PLY file of the C-alpha trace (Angstrom):
ply
format ascii 1.0
element vertex 234
property float x
property float y
property float z
element edge 233
property int vertex1
property int vertex2
end_header
0.00 0.00 0.00
1.43 3.35 -1.04
2.19 5.88 1.66
-0.15 8.86 1.53
1.45 12.15 0.57
0.79 15.30 2.51
0.98 18.98 1.63
-0.60 21.40 -0.79
1.30 20.04 -3.80
0.52 16.42 -3.02
-3.12 17.25 -2.35
-3.41 19.16 -5.61
-2.01 16.17 -7.52
-4.33 13.69 -5.84
-7.28 15.97 -6.52
-8.81 15.81 -3.08
-8.35 16.54 0.60
-11.49 15.89 2.58
-13.30 16.41 -0.77
-12.28 20.08 -0.88
-11.70 21.34 -4.46
-8.39 23.06 -5.21
-8.80 26.33 -7.15
-5.10 26.40 -8.07
-2.56 23.60 -7.52
0.42 24.83 -5.55
2.94 23.39 -8.00
1.29 25.39 -10.78
1.38 28.49 -8.59
5.12 27.93 -8.00
5.82 27.58 -11.72
3.94 30.77 -12.48
5.75 32.69 -9.78
9.16 31.40 -10.87
8.43 32.58 -14.41
7.35 35.95 -13.08
10.48 36.26 -10.95
12.68 35.25 -13.87
11.11 37.94 -16.02
11.85 40.47 -13.29
15.39 39.07 -12.84
14.97 38.40 -9.12
17.04 35.60 -7.60
15.04 33.10 -5.55
17.61 32.39 -2.82
17.26 33.92 0.62
18.75 33.51 4.05
16.89 31.40 6.58
14.72 33.52 8.83
15.86 33.80 12.43
14.62 31.33 14.99
13.03 30.85 17.38
9.79 32.18 16.02
6.66 32.61 18.09
2.89 32.81 17.69
1.97 35.99 19.55
-1.77 36.03 18.96
-4.58 33.98 17.42
-7.49 36.04 16.03
-10.88 35.25 14.55
-13.77 37.36 13.31
-17.53 37.44 13.36
-19.36 38.94 10.35
-19.21 42.72 10.30
-21.21 45.06 8.06
-20.52 48.57 6.83
-21.89 50.89 4.17
-20.01 51.09 0.87
-21.32 52.98 -2.17
-24.82 52.83 -0.79
-24.75 49.11 -0.11
-24.27 47.04 3.02
-21.07 45.03 2.71
-20.09 42.10 4.91
-16.50 41.42 5.90
-14.39 39.23 8.13
-11.47 41.66 8.38
-12.34 42.77 11.93
-10.49 39.99 13.71
-9.89 39.96 17.45
-7.53 37.88 19.60
-9.03 34.90 21.41
-7.60 33.15 24.48
-6.90 29.47 24.85
-6.61 26.70 22.26
-8.19 27.23 18.84
-8.95 24.38 16.45
-7.41 24.58 12.98
-9.48 23.00 10.22
-8.74 22.49 6.52
-10.44 25.73 5.55
-9.42 27.90 8.50
-9.80 28.43 12.21
-12.87 27.28 14.10
-15.19 30.22 14.69
-13.56 32.45 12.07
-15.59 33.92 9.22
-14.34 34.36 5.65
-16.89 36.27 3.61
-15.54 36.49 0.06
-13.69 33.25 -0.62
-12.70 34.41 -4.10
-10.03 36.63 -2.54
-9.72 35.41 1.08
-10.17 31.85 2.24
-10.32 28.52 0.46
-7.72 25.77 0.93
-4.73 27.77 -0.35
-5.64 30.80 1.78
-7.00 28.97 4.79
-4.96 30.84 7.41
-3.36 34.28 7.17
-0.19 35.25 9.05
1.05 38.79 9.57
4.39 39.65 11.20
4.33 41.75 14.35
7.55 43.32 13.06
5.46 45.34 10.57
3.27 46.96 13.20
5.72 49.76 14.04
5.70 50.84 10.37
1.92 50.93 10.31
1.63 52.85 13.57
3.61 55.59 11.86
1.66 55.46 8.60
-1.72 55.43 10.33
-0.73 57.80 13.16
-1.96 55.28 15.71
-0.22 54.61 19.01
-2.05 51.33 19.43
-2.77 48.63 16.87
-4.07 45.42 18.46
-3.16 42.00 17.04
-5.39 41.05 14.14
-5.60 44.65 12.89
-4.79 43.63 9.31
-7.23 40.76 9.19
-4.66 38.15 10.12
-5.37 34.98 12.04
-1.81 34.69 13.33
0.24 37.63 14.54
3.80 36.33 14.80
7.39 37.13 15.62
10.30 35.78 13.59
8.49 34.77 10.37
9.08 37.30 7.58
8.16 37.40 3.90
11.80 37.99 2.93
12.93 34.61 4.26
9.83 32.44 3.90
9.57 30.39 0.70
6.59 28.94 -1.11
6.33 25.33 0.03
8.00 25.86 3.41
6.16 24.04 6.18
5.74 25.12 9.79
4.55 23.31 12.88
2.55 25.39 15.37
1.07 23.49 18.27
-0.52 20.33 16.89
-1.07 21.72 13.38
1.18 21.88 10.30
0.96 24.65 7.70
2.41 25.11 4.22
3.28 28.49 2.71
1.35 29.31 -0.46
1.28 32.99 -1.46
1.30 36.64 -0.36
-1.87 38.54 0.35
-3.38 40.85 -2.23
-5.30 43.53 -0.27
-8.86 44.38 -1.22
-10.97 47.51 -0.73
-12.16 46.37 2.70
-8.75 47.15 4.19
-9.14 50.74 3.00
-12.65 50.95 4.41
-11.58 49.61 7.79
-8.90 52.26 8.26
-10.72 54.98 6.27
-7.58 55.35 4.16
-8.08 55.00 0.39
-4.30 55.04 -0.09
-3.56 52.14 2.25
-3.84 49.51 -0.49
-1.08 51.15 -2.53
1.06 51.62 0.59
0.45 48.00 1.58
1.66 46.76 -1.80
4.62 49.10 -2.19
5.86 48.47 1.35
6.19 44.75 0.54
4.57 43.88 3.86
2.08 41.43 2.44
1.83 38.78 5.11
1.70 35.06 4.31
-1.11 32.67 3.41
-1.07 29.06 4.62
-2.50 25.78 3.42
-3.40 23.48 6.31
-1.41 20.24 5.98
-2.49 18.76 9.30
-5.37 19.91 11.47
-4.88 20.47 15.18
-5.08 23.04 17.96
-2.94 26.16 18.26
-2.61 28.71 21.04
-0.97 32.09 21.47
2.49 31.83 22.99
3.48 28.64 21.17
6.72 28.34 19.24
6.79 28.15 15.44
9.08 25.48 13.98
9.99 25.32 10.32
10.00 21.59 9.56
10.44 21.80 5.79
12.51 24.36 3.87
12.28 25.00 0.12
15.14 27.48 -0.58
14.96 26.96 -4.35
11.41 28.31 -4.43
10.75 32.06 -4.45
10.14 33.84 -1.18
6.82 35.45 -0.41
8.57 38.83 -0.47
9.98 38.19 -3.94
6.60 37.17 -5.31
4.91 40.26 -3.85
7.65 42.55 -5.20
7.48 40.99 -8.66
3.70 41.36 -8.79
4.05 45.01 -7.85
6.43 45.57 -10.78
3.82 44.48 -13.30
0 1
1 2
2 3
3 4
4 5
5 6
6 7
7 8
8 9
9 10
10 11
11 12
12 13
13 14
14 15
15 16
16 17
17 18
18 19
19 20
20 21
21 22
22 23
23 24
24 25
25 26
26 27
27 28
28 29
29 30
30 31
31 32
32 33
33 34
34 35
35 36
36 37
37 38
38 39
39 40
40 41
41 42
42 43
43 44
44 45
45 46
46 47
47 48
48 49
49 50
50 51
51 52
52 53
53 54
54 55
55 56
56 57
57 58
58 59
59 60
60 61
61 62
62 63
63 64
64 65
65 66
66 67
67 68
68 69
69 70
70 71
71 72
72 73
73 74
74 75
75 76
76 77
77 78
78 79
79 80
80 81
81 82
82 83
83 84
84 85
85 86
86 87
87 88
88 89
89 90
90 91
91 92
92 93
93 94
94 95
95 96
96 97
97 98
98 99
99 100
100 101
101 102
102 103
103 104
104 105
105 106
106 107
107 108
108 109
109 110
110 111
111 112
112 113
113 114
114 115
115 116
116 117
117 118
118 119
119 120
120 121
121 122
122 123
123 124
124 125
125 126
126 127
127 128
128 129
129 130
130 131
131 132
132 133
133 134
134 135
135 136
136 137
137 138
138 139
139 140
140 141
141 142
142 143
143 144
144 145
145 146
146 147
147 148
148 149
149 150
150 151
151 152
152 153
153 154
154 155
155 156
156 157
157 158
158 159
159 160
160 161
161 162
162 163
163 164
164 165
165 166
166 167
167 168
168 169
169 170
170 171
171 172
172 173
173 174
174 175
175 176
176 177
177 178
178 179
179 180
180 181
181 182
182 183
183 184
184 185
185 186
186 187
187 188
188 189
189 190
190 191
191 192
192 193
193 194
194 195
195 196
196 197
197 198
198 199
199 200
200 201
201 202
202 203
203 204
204 205
205 206
206 207
207 208
208 209
209 210
210 211
211 212
212 213
213 214
214 215
215 216
216 217
217 218
218 219
219 220
220 221
221 222
222 223
223 224
224 225
225 226
226 227
227 228
228 229
229 230
230 231
231 232
232 233
């Protein structure tokens, strides 16, 4: 009997993972990004990001509505930290809401990580002394995991769950509405502080304060920072 493969690439090839359809196989995503990086003449090597890394906060959201162009719009960007263990499922965290799965959510964007290291930059841009964890719609606010040293296909163990890196975030208009800053989307892109999307390889519980261990490294693949920078050059 053949040993079952795990990970976003293996799942995409097998065509199923708990019967969840894959909108874009990760290996195809990697090939596209490598071609893009080659066209932009960006080298895919990076230095390993410093360890130890830590999960500072776990955040989820309930549906939130606001008025946009005369219409009520729902969003899950207003995420707030939650105490204690949180279950990680194939399509995200238990209790978290993802409204528009065309741009946020789905298996390849199941969990969103944003580095705490970026918060000082945003406090200056937004003229805010305080920005609580989850301010940018992230599920995980972390320390020691940066876009510049995290490669597509890298895998991380947090608590009892395992995650695989897939792609950077592309901000939508709801980020601008939340902060009442129409220019924040352009700043977000140009600052190359995109955050990181995860595919859930193994379900399990996570909790704020746990360490983050990189258990698989793919240094020949582009980093999240390189992909985001290349997309911004288009």
